[in-house]
C-alpha positions as a Python dict, from the first residue, in 0.01 Angstrom:
ca = {
    (1, 'M'): (0, 0, 0),
    (2, 'S'): (-17, -382, 163),
    (3, 'N'): (-205, -642, -10),
    (4, 'I'): (-484, -667, 99),
    (5, 'N'): (-574, -346, -33),
    (6, 'F'): (-417, -452, -343),
    (7, 'I'): (-634, -761, -419),
    (8, 'M'): (-958, -540, -274),
    (9, 'N'): (-846, -270, -534),
    (10, 'V'): (-823, -505, -812),
    (11, 'V'): (-1134, -724, -693),
    (12, 'L'): (-1371, -403, -709),
    (13, 'S'): (-1172, -314, -1032),
    (14, 'L'): (-1281, -563, -1182),
    (15, 'F'): (-1684, -541, -1094),
    (16, 'L'): (-1657, -232, -1189),
    (17, 'V'): (-1558, -302, -1507),
    (18, 'F'): (-1801, -611, -1555),
    (19, 'M'): (-2112, -342, -1495),
    (20, 'S'): (-2012, -99, -1730),
    (21, 'F'): (-2046, -353, -2002),
    (22, 'S'): (-2335, -506, -1821),
    (23, 'L'): (-2487, -152, -1804),
    (24, 'M'): (-2378, -131, -2208),
    (25, 'L'): (-2558, -416, -2308),
    (26, 'S'): (-2860, -367, -2070),
    (27, 'K'): (-3119, -216, -2299),
    (28, 'N'): (-3438, -248, -1987),
    (29, 'L'): (-3415, 133, -1882),
    (30, 'T'): (-3491, 49, -1519),
    (31, 'V'): (-3241, -211, -1450),
    (32, 'N'): (-2998, 63, -1571),
    (33, 'V'): (-3069, 258, -1281),
    (34, 'V'): (-2994, -46, -1089),
    (35, 'M'): (-2676, -108, -1233),
    (36, 'M'): (-2538, 266, -1228),
    (37, 'C'): (-2652, 261, -877),
    (38, 'I'): (-2378, -88, -779),
    (39, 'F'): (-2172, 92, -1025),
    (40, 'S'): (-2179, 382, -778),
    (41, 'F'): (-2151, 193, -446),
    (42, 'L'): (-1857, 17, -576),
    (43, 'M'): (-1690, 308, -663),
    (44, 'A'): (-1788, 494, -315),
    (45, 'L'): (-1609, 105, -197),
    (46, 'L'): (-1274, 194, -382),
    (47, 'Y'): (-1263, 539, -243),
    (48, 'L'): (-1267, 381, 109),
    (49, 'V'): (-1005, 127, 7),
    (50, 'M'): (-819, 450, -154),
    (51, 'D'): (-827, 698, 202),
    (52, 'A'): (-1083, 917, 73),
    (53, 'P'): (-1359, 899, 324),
    (54, 'D'): (-1481, 1196, 185),
    (55, 'V'): (-1537, 1127, -126),
    (56, 'A'): (-1667, 787, -12),
    (57, 'I'): (-1928, 999, 102),
    (58, 'T'): (-2073, 1189, -64),
    (59, 'E'): (-1985, 910, -414),
    (60, 'A'): (-2232, 731, -174),
    (61, 'A'): (-2490, 1005, -96),
    (62, 'V'): (-2469, 1123, -437),
    (63, 'G'): (-2425, 887, -717),
    (64, 'A'): (-2579, 535, -517),
    (65, 'C'): (-2846, 701, -346),
    (66, 'M'): (-2960, 1058, -447),
    (67, 'T'): (-2960, 1049, -792),
    (68, 'T'): (-3087, 670, -835),
    (69, 'V'): (-3370, 792, -633),
    (70, 'L'): (-3411, 1095, -937),
    (71, 'M'): (-3378, 867, -1218),
    (72, 'L'): (-3608, 582, -1065),
    (73, 'I'): (-3860, 913, -998),
    (74, 'T'): (-3807, 1026, -1373),
    (75, 'L'): (-3869, 693, -1492),
    (76, 'S'): (-4187, 739, -1335),
    (77, 'L'): (-4287, 995, -1483),
    (78, 'I'): (-4258, 930, -1857),
    (79, 'E'): (-4432, 707, -2025),
    (80, 'T'): (-4174, 367, -2127),
    (81, 'G'): (-4184, 92, -2409),
    (82, 'K'): (-4170, 333, -2645),
    (83, 'E'): (-3801, 421, -2644),
    (84, 'K'): (-3595, 386, -3001),
    (85, 'I'): (-3394, 131, -2972),
    (86, 'Y'): (-3047, 169, -3199),
    (87, 'D'): (-2937, -150, -3377),
    (88, 'S'): (-2625, 39, -3559),
    (89, 'I'): (-2314, 121, -3446),
    (90, 'K'): (-2280, 490, -3425),
    (91, 'I'): (-1951, 578, -3565),
    (92, 'F'): (-1869, 921, -3449),
    (93, 'P'): (-1860, 813, -3016),
    (94, 'M'): (-1712, 511, -3125),
    (95, 'I'): (-1393, 684, -3305),
    (96, 'T'): (-1436, 967, -2979),
    (97, 'A'): (-1403, 629, -2771),
    (98, 'L'): (-1137, 494, -2947),
    (99, 'G'): (-967, 836, -2980),
    (100, 'V'): (-1006, 855, -2571),
    (101, 'F'): (-824, 517, -2522),
    (102, 'V'): (-543, 546, -2692),
    (103, 'S'): (-492, 859, -2616),
    (104, 'L'): (-487, 716, -2224),
    (105, 'M'): (-261, 369, -2266),
    (106, 'Y'): (6, 697, -2431),
    (107, 'V'): (-29, 805, -2101),
    (108, 'I'): (-69, 605, -1857),
    (109, 'P'): (325, 479, -1871),
    (110, 'D'): (432, 789, -1738),
    (111, 'L'): (216, 850, -1470),
    (112, 'P'): (371, 735, -1103),
    (113, 'I'): (292, 376, -980),
    (114, 'F'): (-9, 358, -796),
    (115, 'G'): (-36, 427, -422),
    (116, 'D'): (334, 534, -407),
    (117, 'A'): (437, 776, -136),
    (118, 'D'): (785, 891, -308),
    (119, 'S'): (588, 1025, -604),
    (120, 'F'): (718, 1338, -669),
    (121, 'A'): (353, 1540, -666),
    (122, 'N'): (299, 1313, -316),
    (123, 'N'): (585, 1452, -156),
    (124, 'H'): (572, 1826, -292),
    (125, 'V'): (264, 1879, -136),
    (126, 'A'): (253, 1712, 169),
    (127, 'S'): (611, 1839, 288),
    (128, 'Y'): (388, 2204, 189),
    (129, 'Y'): (109, 2179, 404),
    (130, 'V'): (276, 2011, 716),
    (131, 'K'): (518, 2236, 671),
    (132, 'N'): (267, 2554, 667),
    (133, 'T'): (-36, 2468, 790),
    (134, 'Y'): (-90, 2574, 1081),
    (135, 'S'): (117, 2917, 1022),
    (136, 'Y'): (-111, 2990, 751),
    (137, 'M'): (-414, 2900, 905),
    (138, 'G'): (-388, 2878, 1258),
    (139, 'I'): (-561, 2596, 1350),
    (140, 'P'): (-392, 2275, 1512),
    (141, 'N'): (-551, 1972, 1299),
    (142, 'I'): (-430, 1974, 984),
    (143, 'V'): (-656, 1784, 795),
    (144, 'T'): (-978, 2003, 957),
    (145, 'A'): (-690, 2307, 797),
    (146, 'I'): (-672, 2144, 464),
    (147, 'L'): (-1041, 2098, 414),
    (148, 'A'): (-1128, 2416, 580),
    (149, 'S'): (-857, 2619, 363),
    (150, 'F'): (-682, 2461, 128),
    (151, 'R'): (-948, 2230, -41),
    (152, 'G'): (-1278, 2495, 58),
    (153, 'Y'): (-1336, 2525, -248),
    (154, 'D'): (-1362, 2154, -338),
    (155, 'T'): (-1522, 2078, 46),
    (156, 'F'): (-1779, 2366, -78),
    (157, 'G'): (-1818, 2192, -439),
    (158, 'E'): (-1894, 1880, -280),
    (159, 'T'): (-2152, 2056, -16),
    (160, 'V'): (-2335, 2264, -363),
    (161, 'V'): (-2381, 1976, -482),
    (162, 'I'): (-2504, 1728, -208),
    (163, 'F'): (-2733, 2037, -170),
    (164, 'T'): (-2884, 2092, -491),
    (165, 'A'): (-2927, 1682, -572),
    (166, 'S'): (-3139, 1740, -251),
    (167, 'L'): (-3366, 2035, -330),
    (168, 'G'): (-3417, 1870, -704),
    (169, 'I'): (-3515, 1527, -541),
    (170, 'S'): (-3690, 1657, -261),
    (171, 'L'): (-3941, 1951, -505),
    (172, 'L'): (-3969, 1635, -715),
    (173, 'L'): (-4146, 1399, -486),
    (174, 'A'): (-4361, 1730, -365),
    (175, 'K'): (-4451, 1792, -698),
    (176, 'D'): (-4882, 1727, -615),
    (177, 'N'): (-4800, 1916, -317),
    (178, 'N'): (-4778, 2324, -319),
    (179, 'H'): (-4471, 2315, 32),
    (180, 'V'): (-4179, 2172, -63),
}
C-alpha cells in the first residue's frame, strides 16, 4: 500500500469516527440524516481508496443518495418536535456495545495486516480465480467472469438493494398520484 493510500485511509477513518460521535451527540433528526449521508459518502470514498469501486458505487447510490432521500421524505411525513428524548443511559445496550468492543479488540490482533497481498486468503483465492476462471466460464476478462459468475449472488444482491431502494423512493414520491 502506498503512502498516499495509507494517509487517505487514516484521514477518512478519523472523519468517520468524528461523524460517529457527532451522530451520537446530535438530537435533531434532520441534522442526523444529513450526517448519516456524509458518513455514507465517506464510506464510499474509503471503499474507493481500497480499490473496491463496485462497493463504492453501491454505497454512494444507496447509502448517500437513496437512503438520505428516503429518510428526508419520511421526516417530512411525520410530526417533529414530539420526539421522546432519553437522558438516561440504557444499561443493556451499553453492556452489549461494550461486549462487542471487547470481542473485536480480542480478535483484531489475529487478523492479517491491512492490505497484505501475501496473506493466506489473498493468495489462495487469487490464484484459484486466475487459474480456473477461463476454463470454468469461458470469459476472457477475469474481472467480468468473477463478478458475473463466482460473485453472481453478491452482484445480484447489490442490484436487488438498488432496485428496492429506487422502487421505495418512487412509491413515496408518487404517493399523491395514482401511478408510479
